[in-house]
C-alpha positions in Angstrom: 39.0 3.5 -23.9 39.6 3.1 -20.1 36.2 4.8 -18.1 35.8 5.1 -14.8 31.8 5.3 -13.5 31.4 7.1 -10.4 27.9 5.9 -9.0 26.0 6.7 -5.5 26.2 5.7 -2.0 24.2 3.0 -1.0 22.9 4.2 2.2 21.5 7.5 0.5 18.9 5.0 -1.5 18.9 7.6 -4.3 17.7 3.7 -6.3 17.4 5.5 -9.4 20.8 7.0 -9.9 22.4 3.8 -8.7 20.1 2.1 -11.7 21.1 4.4 -14.0 24.8 3.8 -13.7 24.3 0.5 -13.8 22.9 0.9 -16.9 25.8 2.8 -18.1 28.1 0.7 -17.2 26.3 -2.2 -18.8 25.7 -0.6 -22.1 29.6 0.1 -22.0 30.8 -2.9 -21.5 28.4 -4.5 -24.4 29.5 -1.8 -26.8 33.4 -3.1 -25.5 34.5 0.0 -23.3 36.5 -1.6 -20.3 34.2 -0.1 -17.3 35.1 0.2 -13.8 32.1 1.3 -11.9 32.9 2.6 -8.1 31.2 4.7 -5.7 31.9 5.9 -2.0 31.2 2.2 0.1 29.7 2.4 3.8 32.6 1.7 6.4 31.3 3.9 8.9 27.8 3.6 7.5 27.4 0.3 8.7 26.4 1.4 12.2 23.4 3.0 10.8 22.5 2.6 7.5 20.2 5.7 6.7 20.7 9.1 5.2 19.0 11.0 7.7 20.3 11.6 11.3 23.4 9.9 12.4 23.3 7.7 9.7 23.8 11.1 7.4 26.9 12.3 9.5 28.3 8.8 9.3 28.0 8.9 5.6 29.6 12.3 4.9 32.7 10.3 6.9 32.6 7.8 4.3 31.8 9.9 1.5 33.9 12.9 2.0 36.7 11.4 3.6 37.5 8.3 3.6 36.1 7.4 -0.5 38.3 10.6 -2.5 41.8 9.2 -1.9 40.5 5.6 -3.7 38.6 8.1 -6.3 42.2 10.1 -7.0 44.6 7.0 -7.2 41.8 4.9 -9.8 40.9 8.4 -11.3 45.5 8.1 -12.4 44.8 5.1 -14.2 41.2 6.2 -16.0 41.5 8.0 -19.5 38.1 9.6 -18.4 36.0 9.5 -15.3 32.3 10.0 -15.7 30.9 11.5 -12.3 26.8 10.1 -13.2 25.0 12.0 -10.7 25.6 15.6 -10.2 25.0 15.8 -6.3 28.8 14.0 -6.8 30.2 16.7 -8.1 31.7 17.7 -5.0 34.6 14.9 -6.5 35.5 17.2 -9.6 38.2 18.5 -7.2 39.4 15.0 -6.9 39.5 14.1 -11.2 40.0 18.3 -12.0 43.2 17.1 -13.8 41.7 14.4 -16.0 39.5 14.2 -18.6 36.0 14.3 -17.3 32.3 14.5 -17.7 29.5 15.3 -15.1 25.8 13.9 -15.7 23.4 16.9 -14.1 20.1 14.9 -13.2 18.0 18.2 -11.7 19.0 21.7 -9.6 16.4 21.2 -7.6 18.2 21.1 -4.6 20.6 23.5 -5.0 17.6 25.7 -6.4 15.8 24.6 -2.9 19.0 25.8 -1.0 18.8 28.8 -3.0 16.0 29.9 -1.8 13.8 29.2 -5.2 11.1 27.1 -3.8 8.9 28.1 -0.7 7.8 25.0 -0.1 11.1 23.4 0.4 13.7 24.9 2.8 16.6 22.8 3.1 18.8 23.2 6.7 21.6 24.8 7.3 23.8 21.6 6.6 21.7 21.0 2.9 22.7 24.9 1.9 26.6 24.5 2.7 26.6 20.6 0.8 24.1 22.6 -2.0 26.4 24.9 -2.4 29.7 22.9 -2.3 28.3 21.0 -5.3 27.3 24.2 -7.2 30.4 25.4 -6.5 31.9 22.2 -7.9 30.1 22.0 -11.2 30.8 25.7 -11.8 34.5 23.9 -12.0 33.7 20.9 -13.9 35.0 21.1 -17.7 32.0 19.3 -19.1 28.2 18.8 -18.4 25.2 16.7 -20.0 22.0 17.2 -18.8 18.9 14.8 -18.8 16.8 17.3 -19.9 16.0 20.4 -21.5 15.1 22.1 -18.6 17.9 20.9 -16.5 19.9 22.2 -18.9 18.9 25.5 -18.6 19.0 25.8 -14.7 22.5 24.1 -15.3 23.1 27.0 -17.4 21.8 29.9 -15.7 22.9 28.6 -12.2 26.9 27.8 -13.1 27.3 30.6 -16.2 28.9 27.8 -18.1 29.3 28.1 -22.2 26.2 26.1 -23.4 29.2 24.8 -25.0 30.0 22.4 -22.6 26.2 21.7 -21.1 24.8 19.7 -24.0 21.7 17.1 -22.9 21.8 13.8 -23.1 18.1 12.2 -22.6 17.9 8.9 -20.6 17.2 5.5 -21.7 15.2 3.0 -20.3 16.8 1.3 -17.3 14.7 -1.6 -17.3 12.9 -3.2 -21.1 9.5 -1.8 -20.3 6.7 -3.5 -22.4 3.2 -4.5 -22.1 2.1 -7.7 -19.4 0.0 -8.9 -22.2 -2.2 -11.4 -19.9 -2.8 -8.5 -18.0 -3.3 -6.3 -21.0 -6.1 -8.7 -22.1 -7.4 -9.1 -18.9 -7.8 -5.9 -18.2 -9.2 -4.7 -21.3 -12.0 -7.7 -20.6 -12.4 -5.5 -17.3 -12.8 -2.3 -18.6 -15.5 -3.1 -21.1 -17.4 -4.9 -18.6 -16.8 -8.5 -19.9 -15.9 -11.6 -18.0 -11.9 -11.4 -17.2 -9.4 -14.3 -15.7 -9.2 -13.2 -12.1 -6.2 -15.1 -11.3 -4.4 -13.0 -14.1 -4.6 -10.1 -11.9 -3.6 -12.8 -9.0 -0.6 -14.1 -10.5 0.8 -10.8 -11.5 0.3 -9.2 -8.4 -2.2 -6.5 -10.1 -5.1 -5.4 -7.9 -8.8 -7.1 -9.5 -10.2 -3.9 -9.8 -10.0 -0.5 -11.6 -7.2 1.4 -10.6 -5.5 4.7 -10.8 -1.4 4.3 -10.2 1.1 6.9 -9.0 4.9 5.9 -8.8 7.3 8.1 -7.2 9.3 8.8 -4.1 8.5 11.1 -1.0 10.8 13.6 -2.7 8.0 17.4 -2.3 7.9 18.0 -5.7 6.5 14.4 -6.5 3.4 16.2 -5.7 1.5 12.9 -3.7 -0.1 15.4 -2.2 -1.6 16.5 -5.2 -2.6 13.1 -6.5 -4.5 12.6 -3.1 -6.0 15.7 -3.7 -7.3 15.1 -6.8 -8.7 11.6 -6.8 -10.6 12.5 -3.6 -12.2 15.5 -6.2 -12.8 12.4 -8.5 -14.5 10.2 -5.8 -17.0 13.4 -5.6 -17.7 13.0 -9.0 -17.8 9.4 -9.3 -18.9 7.9 -6.1 -18.9 4.2 -6.0 -17.6 4.4 -9.7 -14.0 5.8 -8.9 -11.2 3.4 -9.9 -9.1 2.2 -7.0 -5.8 4.8 -6.4 -2.7 2.5 -5.6 0.5 4.5 -4.7 4.4 2.7 -5.7 6.6 4.1 -3.2 6.3 5.2 0.3 2.8 4.9 2.4 0.3 7.4 2.0 -1.5 7.8 5.3 -5.4 6.2 3.9 -4.5 5.4 0.7 -3.1 1.9 -0.3 0.7 1.8 -1.0 3.3 -0.3 -2.1 7.6 -0.3 -1.8 9.9 -2.6 -2.9 8.2 -3.2 -6.3 10.6 -4.3 -8.4 10.9 -3.7 -12.2 8.9 -7.0 -13.7 6.1 -5.9 -11.0 6.0 -3.0 -11.7 5.8 -3.5 -15.3 2.1 -5.3 -15.0 0.9 -2.2 -12.6 1.3 0.0 -15.4 -0.1 -2.7 -17.3 -3.0 -3.0 -15.6 -3.7 0.7 -14.6 -6.3 2.6 -16.0 -3.8 5.8 -15.9 -0.5 7.1 -14.8 -1.4 10.4 -12.4 1.8 12.2 -12.3 1.5 15.8 -11.5 4.8 16.7 -10.3 5.6 19.9 -9.6 9.1 19.9 -11.1 11.3 16.8 -12.2 15.0 16.7 -13.9 13.3 14.2 -16.1 10.1 11.9 -14.7 10.9 8.1 -15.9 7.7 7.3 -14.4 5.9 8.6 -17.7 8.1 6.7 -20.4 7.9 3.7 -18.0 4.1 3.7 -18.2 4.0 4.2 -21.6 6.2 1.4 -22.8 3.6 -0.7 -20.7 0.5 0.8 -22.6 -0.7 2.5 -19.5 -1.8 6.1 -20.2 -0.4 9.0 -18.4 -1.8 12.5 -17.3 1.3 14.6 -15.8 2.2 18.3 -15.0 1.9 20.6 -18.8 5.6 21.8 -18.2 9.2 20.7 -18.6 10.5 18.1 -18.9 7.4 16.0 -18.4 5.9 17.8 -21.2 9.8 16.7 -23.2 9.7 13.2 -21.6 6.2 12.8 -22.8 6.1 14.4 -26.1 2.6 14.2 -28.1 1.2 11.7 -26.2 0.8 12.3 -22.6 -2.0 14.2 -21.5 -1.1 17.9 -19.5 -2.3 19.5 -16.4 -1.6 23.3 -16.7 -2.2 23.4 -13.0 -1.3 20.4 -10.6 -2.7 22.2 -8.2 -6.1 22.5 -9.6 -7.6 19.7 -8.1 -11.1 20.1 -10.0 -9.2 20.4 -13.4 -7.5 17.3 -12.3 -10.1 15.5 -11.4 -12.0 16.4 -14.8 -9.3 15.0 -16.8 -8.9 12.0 -15.3 -12.3 11.4 -15.5 -12.1 12.5 -19.3 -9.7 9.7 -19.8 -11.4 7.3 -18.3 -14.6 7.9 -20.4 -12.0 7.2 -23.8 -13.6 5.2 -26.1 -11.5 1.7 -27.2 -10.5 4.0 -30.5 -9.1 6.9 -29.0 -7.9 4.5 -26.3 -5.8 2.5 -28.4 -4.5 5.6 -30.3 -3.2 7.0 -27.1 -1.6 3.3 -26.3 0.4 3.4 -29.5 1.1 6.6 -29.8 2.1 6.3 -26.2 4.4 3.1 -27.2 6.0 5.2 -30.2 7.2 8.0 -27.5 8.6 5.8 -25.5 10.8 3.8 -27.5 12.4 7.4 -28.3 14.6 6.5 -24.9 16.2 3.7 -26.0 19.6 2.6 -23.5 21.5 1.9 -27.1 20.7 5.8 -28.2 22.0 7.0 -24.7 25.0 5.0 -24.8 25.7 6.1 -28.4 25.5 9.7 -27.5 27.8 9.1 -24.5 30.5 7.8 -26.5 30.2 10.7 -28.9 31.0 13.1 -25.8 33.7 10.9 -24.2 34.9 11.2 -27.7 34.8 14.6 -28.0 36.5 15.1 -24.3 39.4 13.5 -25.0 39.5 15.2 -28.2 39.0 12.8 -30.9 
């Protein structure tokens, strides 16, 4: 099988989607599949590497004027074309004569363009682009979604038959696991025992107890909600309140780290008291299983796909905007006894193991065979 994977434009900085496509490519090569991974390359975008302002318009030239001819040429030599992110569904028109598959990660931007989220109103160019994406998804022959929540949205908005829209959960894009030295030092710290501070320094982990949030600056990540829950917790606990650390763009008044690589993130998960992840919406929610795989407890929103992903091992907020309820849930987790803490950690690691890359690759290969008629 000759497989053509279509990934994302680098200047759009969709890091999770770039990692997803790279993980697919590596997994298929290990499985013996001939893979060609391509994406629109910056040409005019080299003049301004940005996903906003002038950079956005230069990117449109690279993505929608320059790339399609290359895509058509390479698609003609492939057995199957897999568009790895639905935001690139506009390329369906270039490959519609070839067997193809589109992975739908979420429909949040499309739904925003349809005014389903009053807190996120796109501009006129965004509305045009998202309607183009939706129209292209309606023309696709085969779709798979990364969660049942996304699948429900896709079926509702495209009108496709459920037979051609299935769910393939994501796999881990990095072998997340506890950093044992950090875990041990954090456990001693939590019990009030002496611990080796040099361990935290060596792995770039805060020496004081901390609550972790991992995510970008998108509206649905609810970073304001994270801060509000934390501030309510601080009113309750005063000086006993753990530190709050954001991994992602800066947040006014709080510590934040950007450009954190996977190994550093594993160490941060391993040393955290918990991951606070009260998203308003998600397509999947990768930090949930990353944290669980590292032995970090998770408090997230009690709706799909967060509940799909977190399973019975996570703790849930019925309303992420209820700051007092959120603070109450965090406080209860902070005083879990050792037995309950250990049970939560074990359950989380077992749950995260459901989302292996090997399982994901097997499921995609089965879909490819179906699309190719064999």
